[in-house]
N, C-alpha and C positions, 0 to 999 in steps of 0.2 A: 462426609461432607466435603465440599470442594473449597479449597483454600485459594484466595486470589493472591497471586504472586507477581514477580517481575514480568513474566511473559504476558500475563493479562493486561498489566499496566502499559507495557510497550505496544501491544496490539491496539489497545484503545488509542494510545498516542498516534500510532500509524494511521488508524481510521480517521482521526480528527484531522491530521495533516493532509490526508487524501481529500477529505471533504472540503477543507479550506482551499486546497490546490484546485479543486474543480471550479471554484469561483474566481480564483486569481489567474491561474495559468492560461485560460482561453483569451483573456485580455492581452497577455504577453505574446503568446505563441500562435494565437488564432485557431479557428475551428476548421480549417482546410483539411479535407480527408486525405490522409496519407496511408496507403496500404490497408484501406478499409475502415480506419478509425481516425478520429480527429487528432491533429498534431499535438494538442496540449496533453491528450491522454498518453501519447508515446513518451512525452517528456516525463510525465508522472511515473510511468512504468520504468523509465530508465533510472530515475532517483531510487526507486525500491530495488532494482536489479543491481545497481552499482554500489549502493551504500548499505541498505538494510539486510538483504540476503547474504552478502559476504560476512556481515557482522554476525548473523546467525550461524554460519558455517564455522568461523573462526572462534566464536565464543563457545560453541558446541554445548555439550552436556545438556542438562534438562532445559534450561531457559532458552537456549538457541533453538532446540528442536521443537519445543512447544510454540515458540514464537513463529517459526517457519510454518507450522501447521495452521496456526491461526491466520497468518497472512495468506496463505494459500487458499483458505476457505473464504476469507473476507474479500479477496480479490474477486471471487465469483459473485459474492453477494452484493458488493458495493455498486456494481453496474445497475442494480435495480434502483438505487438511490440517485445516481449521477447522470444516467443516460436520459437524454431529453429528446 
């Protein structure tokens, strides 16, 4: 049986944050295409790359590794929800 732990809750929190950001960030940073993607999406990615992924690396162990795997997969899947 699969036990829900800290990594799963953190992945869920990250997903909710990105989904909320997909509603708020376009109003702040605009939808202008920069490098093939909207500017707000680049800002969203920077937040993950500068805060969440380093946390996964420095936290290490099981939670950090599992959270990294979840975020990696969710990054690919979340585009199906937020791309318009």
